[in-house]
All heavy atoms as a GROMACS GRO file, in nm:
protein
  565
    1MET      N    1  -3.770  -1.017  -1.266
    1MET     CA    2  -3.706  -1.087  -1.374
    1MET      C    3  -3.558  -1.100  -1.340
    1MET      O    4  -3.496  -1.005  -1.293
    1MET     CB    5  -3.726  -1.010  -1.504
    1MET     CG    6  -3.660  -1.071  -1.624
    1MET     SD    7  -3.732  -1.224  -1.678
    1MET     CE    8  -3.849  -1.172  -1.795
    2ILE      N    9  -3.501  -1.217  -1.362
    2ILE     CA   10  -3.359  -1.241  -1.333
    2ILE      C   11  -3.284  -1.252  -1.466
    2ILE      O   12  -3.328  -1.320  -1.558
    2ILE     CB   13  -3.342  -1.368  -1.249
    2ILE    CG1   14  -3.404  -1.346  -1.112
    2ILE    CG2   15  -3.194  -1.403  -1.235
    2ILE    CD1   16  -3.391  -1.459  -1.016
    3TYR      N   17  -3.171  -1.183  -1.472
    3TYR     CA   18  -3.086  -1.181  -1.591
    3TYR      C   19  -2.947  -1.231  -1.557
    3TYR      O   20  -2.895  -1.203  -1.449
    3TYR     CB   21  -3.074  -1.038  -1.647
    3TYR     CG   22  -3.203  -0.983  -1.701
    3TYR    CD1   23  -3.289  -0.910  -1.620
    3TYR    CD2   24  -3.239  -1.005  -1.833
    3TYR    CE1   25  -3.407  -0.859  -1.669
    3TYR    CE2   26  -3.358  -0.953  -1.884
    3TYR     CZ   27  -3.442  -0.881  -1.802
    3TYR     OH   28  -3.559  -0.831  -1.850
    4SER      N   29  -2.887  -1.299  -1.651
    4SER     CA   30  -2.746  -1.335  -1.642
    4SER      C   31  -2.668  -1.224  -1.711
    4SER      O   32  -2.695  -1.191  -1.826
    4SER     CB   33  -2.722  -1.469  -1.711
    4SER     OG   34  -2.586  -1.499  -1.712
    5VAL      N   35  -2.571  -1.166  -1.640
    5VAL     CA   36  -2.501  -1.048  -1.690
    5VAL      C   37  -2.351  -1.076  -1.695
    5VAL      O   38  -2.294  -1.125  -1.598
    5VAL     CB   39  -2.528  -0.925  -1.600
    5VAL    CG1   40  -2.452  -0.804  -1.650
    5VAL    CG2   41  -2.676  -0.895  -1.595
    6THR      N   42  -2.290  -1.044  -1.808
    6THR     CA   43  -2.145  -1.045  -1.821
    6THR      C   44  -2.100  -0.900  -1.823
    6THR      O   45  -2.145  -0.822  -1.906
    6THR     CB   46  -2.101  -1.115  -1.951
    6THR    OG1   47  -2.152  -1.248  -1.950
    6THR    CG2   48  -1.950  -1.119  -1.961
    7VAL      N   49  -2.013  -0.865  -1.729
    7VAL     CA   50  -1.966  -0.727  -1.716
    7VAL      C   51  -1.825  -0.717  -1.772
    7VAL      O   52  -1.740  -0.801  -1.743
    7VAL     CB   53  -1.969  -0.682  -1.569
    7VAL    CG1   54  -1.920  -0.540  -1.556
    7VAL    CG2   55  -2.109  -0.695  -1.513
    8LYS      N   56  -1.800  -0.615  -1.851
    8LYS     CA   57  -1.668  -0.588  -1.908
    8LYS      C   58  -1.620  -0.453  -1.853
    8LYS      O   59  -1.640  -0.349  -1.916
    8LYS     CB   60  -1.675  -0.582  -2.061
    8LYS     CG   61  -1.741  -0.701  -2.126
    8LYS     CD   62  -1.644  -0.809  -2.152
    8LYS     CE   63  -1.715  -0.923  -2.225
    8LYS     NZ   64  -1.629  -1.000  -2.306
    9PRO      N   65  -1.559  -0.452  -1.733
    9PRO     CA   66  -1.514  -0.326  -1.675
    9PRO      C   67  -1.390  -0.273  -1.744
    9PRO      O   68  -1.312  -0.348  -1.802
    9PRO     CB   69  -1.486  -0.362  -1.530
    9PRO     CG   70  -1.453  -0.506  -1.533
    9PRO     CD   71  -1.533  -0.564  -1.645
   10GLY      N   72  -1.371  -0.141  -1.739
   10GLY     CA   73  -1.253  -0.079  -1.799
   10GLY      C   74  -1.256  -0.080  -1.951
   10GLY      O   75  -1.153  -0.066  -2.016
   11SER      N   76  -1.374  -0.091  -2.010
   11SER     CA   77  -1.388  -0.098  -2.154
   11SER      C   78  -1.396   0.041  -2.215
   11SER      O   79  -1.458   0.132  -2.160
   11SER     CB   80  -1.513  -0.176  -2.190
   11SER     OG   81  -1.537  -0.171  -2.329
   12LYS      N   82  -1.336   0.057  -2.332
   12LYS     CA   83  -1.344   0.186  -2.401
   12LYS      C   84  -1.475   0.198  -2.479
   12LYS      O   85  -1.508   0.305  -2.527
   12LYS     CB   86  -1.225   0.202  -2.495
   12LYS     CG   87  -1.097   0.215  -2.417
   12LYS     CD   88  -0.980   0.244  -2.504
   12LYS     CE   89  -0.857   0.255  -2.416
   12LYS     NZ   90  -0.741   0.301  -2.486
   13LYS      N   91  -1.550   0.087  -2.495
   13LYS     CA   92  -1.678   0.090  -2.564
   13LYS      C   93  -1.788   0.151  -2.479
   13LYS      O   94  -1.888   0.197  -2.531
   13LYS     CB   95  -1.724  -0.052  -2.599
   13LYS     CG   96  -1.648  -0.121  -2.706
   13LYS     CD   97  -1.714  -0.255  -2.732
   13LYS     CE   98  -1.644  -0.331  -2.841
   13LYS     NZ   99  -1.711  -0.459  -2.866
   14GLY      N  100  -1.771   0.145  -2.349
   14GLY     CA  101  -1.878   0.172  -2.255
   14GLY      C  102  -1.919   0.317  -2.246
   14GLY      O  103  -1.848   0.404  -2.290
   15PRO      N  104  -2.034   0.344  -2.187
   15PRO     CA  105  -2.131   0.246  -2.141
   15PRO      C  106  -2.218   0.193  -2.256
   15PRO      O  107  -2.267   0.270  -2.336
   15PRO     CB  108  -2.216   0.324  -2.041
   15PRO     CG  109  -2.204   0.466  -2.085
   15PRO     CD  110  -2.068   0.480  -2.149
   16LEU      N  111  -2.229   0.062  -2.260
   16LEU     CA  112  -2.304  -0.004  -2.368
   16LEU      C  113  -2.364  -0.131  -2.311
   16LEU      O  114  -2.298  -0.204  -2.237
   16LEU     CB  115  -2.210  -0.038  -2.484
   16LEU     CG  116  -2.265  -0.120  -2.599
   16LEU    CD1  117  -2.371  -0.040  -2.675
   16LEU    CD2  118  -2.154  -0.160  -2.693
   17ILE      N  119  -2.491  -0.159  -2.347
   17ILE     CA  120  -2.558  -0.280  -2.302
   17ILE      C  121  -2.609  -0.354  -2.425
   17ILE      O  122  -2.680  -0.297  -2.507
   17ILE     CB  123  -2.676  -0.247  -2.208
   17ILE    CG1  124  -2.625  -0.175  -2.084
   17ILE    CG2  125  -2.751  -0.374  -2.171
   17ILE    CD1  126  -2.734  -0.129  -1.990
   18LEU      N  127  -2.572  -0.481  -2.435
   18LEU     CA  128  -2.621  -0.568  -2.543
   18LEU      C  129  -2.704  -0.679  -2.480
   18LEU      O  130  -2.663  -0.738  -2.381
   18LEU     CB  131  -2.503  -0.629  -2.619
   18LEU     CG  132  -2.404  -0.530  -2.681
   18LEU    CD1  133  -2.288  -0.606  -2.742
   18LEU    CD2  134  -2.472  -0.444  -2.784
   19GLN      N  135  -2.822  -0.707  -2.537
   19GLN     CA  136  -2.911  -0.807  -2.480
   19GLN      C  137  -2.940  -0.917  -2.580
   19GLN      O  138  -2.974  -0.892  -2.695
   19GLN     CB  139  -3.042  -0.745  -2.434
   19GLN     CG  140  -3.136  -0.844  -2.372
   19GLN     CD  141  -3.260  -0.780  -2.314
   19GLN    OE1  142  -3.283  -0.661  -2.329
   19GLN    NE2  143  -3.340  -0.860  -2.249
   20TYR      N  144  -2.931  -1.042  -2.533
   20TYR     CA  145  -2.970  -1.161  -2.608
   20TYR      C  146  -3.054  -1.246  -2.514
   20TYR      O  147  -3.001  -1.307  -2.422
   20TYR     CB  148  -2.847  -1.241  -2.653
   20TYR     CG  149  -2.749  -1.157  -2.733
   20TYR    CD1  150  -2.635  -1.106  -2.673
   20TYR    CD2  151  -2.772  -1.129  -2.866
   20TYR    CE1  152  -2.546  -1.030  -2.745
   20TYR    CE2  153  -2.683  -1.052  -2.939
   20TYR     CZ  154  -2.570  -1.004  -2.877
   20TYR     OH  155  -2.482  -0.927  -2.948
   21ASP      N  156  -3.186  -1.246  -2.532
   21ASP     CA  157  -3.281  -1.314  -2.445
   21ASP      C  158  -3.263  -1.265  -2.301
   21ASP      O  159  -3.280  -1.148  -2.275
   21ASP     CB  160  -3.267  -1.466  -2.456
   21ASP     CG  161  -3.299  -1.516  -2.596
   21ASP    OD1  162  -3.389  -1.459  -2.660
   21ASP    OD2  163  -3.233  -1.610  -2.643
   22ASN      N  164  -3.228  -1.356  -2.207
   22ASN     CA  165  -3.206  -1.316  -2.068
   22ASN      C  166  -3.059  -1.296  -2.038
   22ASN      O  167  -3.020  -1.290  -1.922
   22ASN     CB  168  -3.266  -1.418  -1.972
   22ASN     CG  169  -3.416  -1.404  -1.962
   22ASN    OD1  170  -3.474  -1.305  -2.006
   22ASN    ND2  171  -3.481  -1.502  -1.904
   23GLN      N  172  -2.975  -1.290  -2.139
   23GLN     CA  173  -2.831  -1.270  -2.123
   23GLN      C  174  -2.796  -1.126  -2.163
   23GLN      O  175  -2.830  -1.083  -2.271
   23GLN     CB  176  -2.754  -1.368  -2.212
   23GLN     CG  177  -2.606  -1.345  -2.218
   23GLN     CD  178  -2.535  -1.373  -2.088
   23GLN    OE1  179  -2.569  -1.467  -2.018
   23GLN    NE2  180  -2.438  -1.293  -2.055
   24LEU      N  181  -2.731  -1.054  -2.072
   24LEU     CA  182  -2.688  -0.917  -2.100
   24LEU      C  183  -2.536  -0.911  -2.097
   24LEU      O  184  -2.472  -0.977  -2.016
   24LEU     CB  185  -2.741  -0.820  -1.993
   24LEU     CG  186  -2.891  -0.802  -1.983
   24LEU    CD1  187  -2.925  -0.719  -1.860
   24LEU    CD2  188  -2.945  -0.735  -2.106
   25THR      N  189  -2.479  -0.831  -2.185
   25THR     CA  190  -2.337  -0.798  -2.179
   25THR      C  191  -2.329  -0.648  -2.161
   25THR      O  192  -2.385  -0.572  -2.240
   25THR     CB  193  -2.264  -0.840  -2.309
   25THR    OG1  194  -2.283  -0.979  -2.329
   25THR    CG2  195  -2.116  -0.810  -2.299
   26VAL      N  196  -2.261  -0.607  -2.053
   26VAL     CA  197  -2.254  -0.465  -2.018
   26VAL      C  198  -2.108  -0.421  -2.021
   26VAL      O  199  -2.024  -0.477  -1.950
   26VAL     CB  200  -2.315  -0.439  -1.879
   26VAL    CG1  201  -2.310  -0.291  -1.847
   26VAL    CG2  202  -2.458  -0.490  -1.873
   27TYR      N  203  -2.079  -0.322  -2.105
   27TYR     CA  204  -1.945  -0.263  -2.113
   27TYR      C  205  -1.945  -0.136  -2.029
   27TYR      O  206  -2.029  -0.048  -2.049
   27TYR     CB  207  -1.912  -0.229  -2.258
   27TYR     CG  208  -1.902  -0.349  -2.349
   27TYR    CD1  209  -2.014  -0.399  -2.413
   27TYR    CD2  210  -1.781  -0.412  -2.369
   27TYR    CE1  211  -2.005  -0.509  -2.496
   27TYR    CE2  212  -1.770  -0.521  -2.452
   27TYR     CZ  213  -1.882  -0.570  -2.515
   27TYR     OH  214  -1.873  -0.679  -2.598
   28LEU      N  215  -1.850  -0.128  -1.935
   28LEU     CA  216  -1.841  -0.014  -1.846
   28LEU      C  217  -1.702   0.048  -1.854
   28LEU      O  218  -1.603  -0.023  -1.869
   28LEU     CB  219  -1.866  -0.057  -1.700
   28LEU     CG  220  -2.002  -0.118  -1.671
   28LEU    CD1  221  -2.003  -0.175  -1.530
   28LEU    CD2  222  -2.111  -0.015  -1.687
   29ARG      N  223  -1.695   0.179  -1.841
   29ARG     CA  224  -1.564   0.247  -1.838
   29ARG      C  225  -1.498   0.235  -1.701
   29ARG      O  226  -1.376   0.239  -1.691
   29ARG     CB  227  -1.581   0.394  -1.872
   29ARG     CG  228  -1.616   0.417  -2.018
   29ARG     CD  229  -1.600   0.562  -2.054
   29ARG     NE  230  -1.633   0.584  -2.193
   29ARG     CZ  231  -1.547   0.573  -2.293
   29ARG    NH1  232  -1.423   0.540  -2.268
   29ARG    NH2  233  -1.585   0.594  -2.417
   30GLU      N  234  -1.576   0.220  -1.595
   30GLU     CA  235  -1.522   0.215  -1.460
   30GLU      C  236  -1.443   0.087  -1.436
   30GLU      O  237  -1.476  -0.018  -1.490
   30GLU     CB  238  -1.635   0.225  -1.356
   30GLU     CG  239  -1.700   0.361  -1.349
   30GLU     CD  240  -1.798   0.388  -1.461
   30GLU    OE1  241  -1.819   0.299  -1.545
   30GLU    OE2  242  -1.853   0.499  -1.466
   31LYS      N  243  -1.342   0.096  -1.355
   31LYS     CA  244  -1.259  -0.019  -1.318
   31LYS      C  245  -1.321  -0.088  -1.197
   31LYS      O  246  -1.392  -0.027  -1.118
   31LYS     CB  247  -1.118   0.029  -1.283
   31LYS     CG  248  -1.052   0.108  -1.393
   31LYS     CD  249  -0.942   0.030  -1.452
   31LYS     CE  250  -0.867   0.117  -1.551
   31LYS     NZ  251  -0.857   0.060  -1.678
   32PRO      N  252  -1.294  -0.217  -1.179
   32PRO     CA  253  -1.353  -0.290  -1.065
   32PRO      C  254  -1.276  -0.267  -0.936
   32PRO      O  255  -1.232  -0.360  -0.870
   32PRO     CB  256  -1.343  -0.436  -1.111
   32PRO     CG  257  -1.224  -0.438  -1.198
   32PRO     CD  258  -1.223  -0.306  -1.270
   33ILE      N  259  -1.258  -0.142  -0.898
   33ILE     CA  260  -1.186  -0.106  -0.776
   33ILE      C  261  -1.286  -0.046  -0.678
   33ILE      O  262  -1.359   0.047  -0.712
   33ILE     CB  263  -1.073  -0.006  -0.807
   33ILE    CG1  264  -0.975  -0.069  -0.905
   33ILE    CG2  265  -1.003   0.038  -0.679
   33ILE    CD1  266  -0.871   0.026  -0.958
   34ASP      N  267  -1.289  -0.099  -0.557
   34ASP     CA  268  -1.377  -0.050  -0.450
   34ASP      C  269  -1.524  -0.050  -0.491
   34ASP      O  270  -1.601   0.037  -0.450
   34ASP     CB  271  -1.336   0.091  -0.404
   34ASP     CG  272  -1.199   0.094  -0.339
   34ASP    OD1  273  -1.161  -0.008  -0.280
   34ASP    OD2  274  -1.132   0.197  -0.349
   35GLY      N  275  -1.566  -0.144  -0.575
   35GLY     CA  276  -1.706  -0.156  -0.613
   35GLY      C  277  -1.756  -0.052  -0.711
   35GLY      O  278  -1.876  -0.041  -0.732
   36GLU      N  279  -1.665   0.023  -0.774
   36GLU     CA  280  -1.708   0.127  -0.868
   36GLU      C  281  -1.782   0.066  -0.988
   36GLU      O  282  -1.880   0.123  -1.036
   36GLU     CB  283  -1.588   0.206  -0.918
   36GLU     CG  284  -1.527   0.297  -0.815
   36GLU     CD  285  -1.407   0.371  -0.868
   36GLU    OE1  286  -1.394   0.385  -0.992
   36GLU    OE2  287  -1.326   0.415  -0.786
   37ALA      N  288  -1.735  -0.047  -1.037
   37ALA     CA  289  -1.799  -0.110  -1.152
   37ALA      C  290  -1.939  -0.159  -1.117
   37ALA      O  291  -2.031  -0.148  -1.198
   37ALA     CB  292  -1.713  -0.225  -1.205
   38ASN      N  293  -1.959  -0.212  -0.997
   38ASN     CA  294  -2.092  -0.257  -0.955
   38ASN      C  295  -2.189  -0.139  -0.946
   38ASN      O  296  -2.304  -0.149  -0.987
   38ASN     CB  297  -2.086  -0.331  -0.822
   38ASN     CG  298  -2.032  -0.471  -0.837
   38ASN    OD1  299  -2.030  -0.527  -0.945
   38ASN    ND2  300  -1.985  -0.526  -0.727
   39LEU      N  301  -2.142  -0.027  -0.893
   39LEU     CA  302  -2.228   0.091  -0.884
   39LEU      C  303  -2.264   0.143  -1.023
   39LEU      O  304  -2.379   0.180  -1.048
   39LEU     CB  305  -2.159   0.200  -0.802
   39LEU     CG  306  -2.138   0.170  -0.654
   39LEU    CD1  307  -2.058   0.281  -0.588
   39LEU    CD2  308  -2.270   0.150  -0.584
   40ALA      N  309  -2.167   0.144  -1.113
   40ALA     CA  310  -2.193   0.188  -1.249
   40ALA      C  311  -2.288   0.091  -1.320
   40ALA      O  312  -2.374   0.133  -1.398
   40ALA     CB  313  -2.062   0.200  -1.326
   41LEU      N  314  -2.273  -0.038  -1.292
   41LEU     CA  315  -2.361  -0.139  -1.351
   41LEU      C  316  -2.505  -0.114  -1.307
   41LEU      O  317  -2.596  -0.113  -1.390
   41LEU     CB  318  -2.317  -0.279  -1.309
   41LEU     CG  319  -2.409  -0.394  -1.348
   41LEU    CD1  320  -2.409  -0.411  -1.499
   41LEU    CD2  321  -2.368  -0.522  -1.279
   42ILE      N  322  -2.527  -0.093  -1.179
   42ILE     CA  323  -2.661  -0.068  -1.128
   42ILE      C  324  -2.719   0.060  -1.191
   42ILE      O  325  -2.835   0.064  -1.231
   42ILE     CB  326  -2.660  -0.060  -0.974
   42ILE    CG1  327  -2.633  -0.200  -0.917
   42ILE    CG2  328  -2.790  -0.004  -0.920
   42ILE    CD1  329  -2.606  -0.204  -0.770
   43LYS      N  330  -2.638   0.162  -1.204
   43LYS     CA  331  -2.683   0.288  -1.263
   43LYS      C  332  -2.723   0.268  -1.409
   43LYS      O  333  -2.830   0.315  -1.452
   43LYS     CB  334  -2.572   0.392  -1.253
   43LYS     CG  335  -2.609   0.527  -1.306
   43LYS     CD  336  -2.495   0.626  -1.288
   43LYS     CE  337  -2.528   0.760  -1.346
   43LYS     NZ  338  -2.416   0.854  -1.334
   44GLN      N  339  -2.641   0.197  -1.487
   44GLN     CA  340  -2.671   0.176  -1.629
   44GLN      C  341  -2.794   0.088  -1.648
   44GLN      O  342  -2.877   0.114  -1.735
   44GLN     CB  343  -2.551   0.115  -1.700
   44GLN     CG  344  -2.434   0.209  -1.715
   44GLN     CD  345  -2.474   0.337  -1.788
   44GLN    OE1  346  -2.543   0.334  -1.888
   44GLN    NE2  347  -2.430   0.449  -1.734
   45LEU      N  348  -2.806  -0.018  -1.566
   45LEU     CA  349  -2.922  -0.106  -1.579
   45LEU      C  350  -3.050  -0.036  -1.538
   45LEU      O  351  -3.156  -0.062  -1.596
   45LEU     CB  352  -2.901  -0.233  -1.497
   45LEU     CG  353  -2.796  -0.330  -1.551
   45LEU    CD1  354  -2.782  -0.449  -1.459
   45LEU    CD2  355  -2.830  -0.376  -1.692
   46SER      N  356  -3.044   0.054  -1.440
   46SER     CA  357  -3.165   0.126  -1.401
   46SER      C  358  -3.212   0.218  -1.514
   46SER      O  359  -3.332   0.231  -1.537
   46SER     CB  360  -3.142   0.205  -1.272
   46SER     OG  361  -3.053   0.312  -1.293
   47LYS      N  362  -3.118   0.279  -1.586
   47LYS     CA  363  -3.155   0.360  -1.702
   47LYS      C  364  -3.211   0.271  -1.814
   47LYS      O  365  -3.310   0.307  -1.880
   47LYS     CB  366  -3.034   0.436  -1.755
   47LYS     CG  367  -2.993   0.551  -1.669
   47LYS     CD  368  -2.874   0.622  -1.732
   47LYS     CE  369  -2.821   0.732  -1.644
   47LYS     NZ  370  -2.703   0.797  -1.703
   48TYR      N  371  -3.147   0.158  -1.837
   48TYR     CA  372  -3.185   0.067  -1.945
   48TYR      C  373  -3.328   0.013  -1.926
   48TYR      O  374  -3.406   0.008  -2.020
   48TYR     CB  375  -3.084  -0.049  -1.952
   48TYR     CG  376  -3.109  -0.147  -2.063
   48TYR    CD1  377  -3.078  -0.116  -2.196
   48TYR    CD2  378  -3.162  -0.272  -2.036
   48TYR    CE1  379  -3.099  -0.206  -2.298
   48TYR    CE2  380  -3.183  -0.364  -2.138
   48TYR     CZ  381  -3.152  -0.331  -2.268
   48TYR     OH  382  -3.173  -0.421  -2.369
   49PHE      N  383  -3.359  -0.028  -1.802
   49PHE     CA  384  -3.491  -0.086  -1.774
   49PHE      C  385  -3.594   0.020  -1.732
   49PHE      O  386  -3.711  -0.012  -1.719
   49PHE     CB  387  -3.480  -0.193  -1.665
   49PHE     CG  388  -3.412  -0.318  -1.711
   49PHE    CD1  389  -3.289  -0.354  -1.659
   49PHE    CD2  390  -3.469  -0.400  -1.807
   49PHE    CE1  391  -3.224  -0.468  -1.701
   49PHE    CE2  392  -3.406  -0.515  -1.850
   49PHE     CZ  393  -3.283  -0.549  -1.797
   50GLY      N  394  -3.550   0.143  -1.707
   50GLY     CA  395  -3.642   0.248  -1.669
   50GLY      C  396  -3.698   0.232  -1.529
   50GLY      O  397  -3.816   0.262  -1.505
   51VAL      N  398  -3.617   0.183  -1.436
   51VAL     CA  399  -3.659   0.165  -1.297
   51VAL      C  400  -3.561   0.239  -1.206
   51VAL      O  401  -3.455   0.284  -1.250
   51VAL     CB  402  -3.664   0.015  -1.258
   51VAL    CG1  403  -3.767  -0.058  -1.340
   51VAL    CG2  404  -3.528  -0.050  -1.272
   52ALA      N  405  -3.596   0.250  -1.079
   52ALA     CA  406  -3.507   0.314  -0.982
   52ALA      C  407  -3.388   0.223  -0.953
   52ALA      O  408  -3.395   0.101  -0.971
   52ALA     CB  409  -3.583   0.340  -0.852
   53LYS      N  410  -3.278   0.284  -0.909
   53LYS     CA  411  -3.157   0.206  -0.878
   53LYS      C  412  -3.182   0.104  -0.767
   53LYS      O  413  -3.120  -0.002  -0.766
   53LYS     CB  414  -3.042   0.299  -0.840
   53LYS     CG  415  -2.987   0.377  -0.957
   53LYS     CD  416  -2.863   0.452  -0.917
   53LYS     CE  417  -2.902   0.590  -0.871
   53LYS     NZ  418  -2.786   0.676  -0.842
   54SER      N  419  -3.274   0.134  -0.678
   54SER     CA  420  -3.305   0.041  -0.569
   54SER      C  421  -3.378  -0.084  -0.617
   54SER      O  422  -3.389  -0.182  -0.544
   54SER     CB  423  -3.388   0.111  -0.462
   54SER     OG  424  -3.510   0.156  -0.516
   55CYS      N  425  -3.427  -0.084  -0.741
   55CYS     CA  426  -3.496  -0.200  -0.798
   55CYS      C  427  -3.401  -0.299  -0.863
   55CYS      O  428  -3.443  -0.405  -0.909
   55CYS     CB  429  -3.599  -0.155  -0.901
   55CYS     SG  430  -3.733  -0.059  -0.829
   56ILE      N  431  -3.271  -0.266  -0.872
   56ILE     CA  432  -3.171  -0.354  -0.930
   56ILE      C  433  -3.093  -0.419  -0.816
   56ILE      O  434  -3.035  -0.350  -0.733
   56ILE     CB  435  -3.073  -0.276  -1.021
   56ILE    CG1  436  -3.148  -0.194  -1.125
   56ILE    CG2  437  -2.972  -0.370  -1.084
   56ILE    CD1  438  -3.217  -0.273  -1.232
   57VAL      N  439  -3.092  -0.553  -0.811
   57VAL     CA  440  -3.025  -0.626  -0.704
   57VAL      C  441  -2.927  -0.725  -0.764
   57VAL      O  442  -2.963  -0.802  -0.854
   57VAL     CB  443  -3.128  -0.702  -0.617
   57VAL    CG1  444  -3.058  -0.779  -0.506
   57VAL    CG2  445  -3.231  -0.607  -0.561
   58ILE      N  446  -2.802  -0.724  -0.716
   58ILE     CA  447  -2.703  -0.823  -0.757
   58ILE      C  448  -2.724  -0.945  -0.669
   58ILE      O  449  -2.693  -0.942  -0.550
   58ILE     CB  450  -2.560  -0.768  -0.745
   58ILE    CG1  451  -2.542  -0.647  -0.836
   58ILE    CG2  452  -2.459  -0.877  -0.780
   58ILE    CD1  453  -2.408  -0.579  -0.824
   59LYS      N  454  -2.779  -1.052  -0.726
   59LYS     CA  455  -2.810  -1.173  -0.649
   59LYS      C  456  -2.688  -1.260  -0.627
   59LYS      O  457  -2.675  -1.324  -0.524
   59LYS     CB  458  -2.919  -1.255  -0.720
   59LYS     CG  459  -3.050  -1.182  -0.737
   59LYS     CD  460  -3.116  -1.153  -0.606
   59LYS     CE  461  -3.205  -1.268  -0.566
   59LYS     NZ  462  -3.277  -1.245  -0.442
   60ALA      N  463  -2.598  -1.267  -0.727
   60ALA     CA  464  -2.479  -1.351  -0.716
   60ALA      C  465  -2.370  -1.293  -0.803
   60ALA      O  466  -2.396  -1.229  -0.905
   60ALA     CB  467  -2.510  -1.494  -0.762
   61GLY      N  468  -2.245  -1.312  -0.762
   61GLY     CA  469  -2.131  -1.270  -0.842
   61GLY      C  470  -2.088  -1.127  -0.822
   61GLY      O  471  -2.042  -1.064  -0.917
   62ALA      N  472  -2.101  -1.075  -0.701
   62ALA     CA  473  -2.066  -0.935  -0.676
   62ALA      C  474  -1.918  -0.906  -0.706
   62ALA      O  475  -1.884  -0.795  -0.743
   62ALA     CB  476  -2.098  -0.897  -0.532
   63SER      N  477  -1.832  -1.006  -0.692
   63SER     CA  478  -1.689  -0.984  -0.719
   63SER      C  479  -1.643  -1.058  -0.844
   63SER      O  480  -1.525  -1.084  -0.861
   63SER     CB  481  -1.606  -1.028  -0.598
   63SER     OG  482  -1.624  -1.165  -0.574
   64SER      N  483  -1.737  -1.091  -0.932
   64SER     CA  484  -1.707  -1.165  -1.054
   64SER      C  485  -1.758  -1.088  -1.175
   64SER      O  486  -1.841  -0.999  -1.163
   64SER     CB  487  -1.775  -1.302  -1.047
   64SER     OG  488  -1.763  -1.370  -1.168
   65ARG      N  489  -1.711  -1.125  -1.292
   65ARG     CA  490  -1.762  -1.064  -1.416
   65ARG      C  491  -1.896  -1.124  -1.456
   65ARG      O  492  -1.972  -1.063  -1.529
   65ARG     CB  493  -1.661  -1.081  -1.529
   65ARG     CG  494  -1.539  -0.996  -1.509
   65ARG     CD  495  -1.441  -1.015  -1.621
   65ARG     NE  496  -1.321  -0.938  -1.593
   65ARG     CZ  497  -1.255  -0.871  -1.683
   65ARG    NH1  498  -1.294  -0.871  -1.807
   65ARG    NH2  499  -1.148  -0.803  -1.649
   66GLN      N  500  -1.922  -1.247  -1.412
   66GLN     CA  501  -2.050  -1.313  -1.437
   66GLN      C  502  -2.140  -1.288  -1.316
   66GLN      O  503  -2.106  -1.325  -1.205
   66GLN     CB  504  -2.031  -1.464  -1.457
   66GLN     CG  505  -1.945  -1.499  -1.575
   66GLN     CD  506  -2.014  -1.470  -1.706
   66GLN    OE1  507  -2.137  -1.472  -1.716
   66GLN    NE2  508  -1.935  -1.440  -1.808
   67LYS      N  509  -2.255  -1.226  -1.339
   67LYS     CA  510  -2.344  -1.191  -1.229
   67LYS      C  511  -2.487  -1.234  -1.259
   67LYS      O  512  -2.526  -1.247  -1.375
   67LYS     CB  513  -2.343  -1.039  -1.207
   67LYS     CG  514  -2.207  -0.981  -1.176
   67LYS     CD  515  -2.213  -0.832  -1.160
   67LYS     CE  516  -2.080  -0.768  -1.146
   67LYS     NZ  517  -1.994  -0.816  -1.044
   68LEU      N  518  -2.563  -1.255  -1.154
   68LEU     CA  519  -2.708  -1.273  -1.165
   68LEU      C  520  -2.770  -1.147  -1.109
   68LEU      O  521  -2.747  -1.108  -0.995
   68LEU     CB  522  -2.755  -1.394  -1.086
   68LEU     CG  523  -2.732  -1.529  -1.150
   68LEU    CD1  524  -2.782  -1.640  -1.059
   68LEU    CD2  525  -2.799  -1.540  -1.285
   69ILE      N  526  -2.851  -1.081  -1.192
   69ILE     CA  527  -2.914  -0.955  -1.155
   69ILE      C  528  -3.065  -0.975  -1.153
   69ILE      O  529  -3.122  -1.033  -1.245
   69ILE     CB  530  -2.880  -0.845  -1.259
   69ILE    CG1  531  -2.730  -0.827  -1.271
   69ILE    CG2  532  -2.948  -0.715  -1.226
   69ILE    CD1  533  -2.663  -0.768  -1.152
   70GLU      N  534  -3.127  -0.926  -1.047
   70GLU     CA  535  -3.274  -0.928  -1.040
   70GLU      C  536  -3.326  -0.786  -1.057
   70GLU      O  537  -3.278  -0.694  -0.992
   70GLU     CB  538  -3.320  -0.984  -0.906
   70GLU     CG  539  -3.471  -0.994  -0.896
   70GLU     CD  540  -3.519  -1.055  -0.768
   70GLU    OE1  541  -3.440  -1.071  -0.674
   70GLU    OE2  542  -3.639  -1.085  -0.761
   71VAL      N  543  -3.424  -0.772  -1.145
   71VAL     CA  544  -3.488  -0.644  -1.167
   71VAL      C  545  -3.629  -0.654  -1.108
   71VAL      O  546  -3.712  -0.731  -1.154
   71VAL     CB  547  -3.497  -0.608  -1.318
   71VAL    CG1  548  -3.567  -0.476  -1.337
   71VAL    CG2  549  -3.359  -0.606  -1.378
   72VAL      N  550  -3.653  -0.577  -1.001
   72VAL     CA  551  -3.781  -0.577  -0.933
   72VAL      C  552  -3.860  -0.458  -0.983
   72VAL      O  553  -3.812  -0.346  -0.979
   72VAL     CB  554  -3.761  -0.566  -0.779
   72VAL    CG1  555  -3.894  -0.570  -0.708
   72VAL    CG2  556  -3.670  -0.676  -0.731
   73GLN      N  557  -3.982  -0.482  -1.032
   73GLN     CA  558  -4.062  -0.371  -1.085
   73GLN      C  559  -4.189  -0.354  -1.009
   73GLN      O  560  -4.237  -0.431  -0.940
   73GLN     CB  561  -4.093  -0.395  -1.232
   73GLN     CG  562  -3.969  -0.392  -1.313
   73GLN     CD  563  -3.998  -0.405  -1.462
   73GLN    OE1  564  -4.112  -0.417  -1.503
   73GLN    NE2  565  -3.894  -0.406  -1.542
   0.00000   0.00000   0.00000
């Protein structure tokens, strides 16, 4: 399943995931420095979907707030 994800790094709300159909908004406390936010995103999504971290793939937007994420089950 492919999801469109908006990431809000450095947020005080985080970690929090809001879902509307195939659109996710993910609030993370980590800053987007040295890929920390991407690692935190993968960790949070793996908990949210109940899959291993290796099942979450960033298909597009690795350096952007708008990302396409594939969840392989």
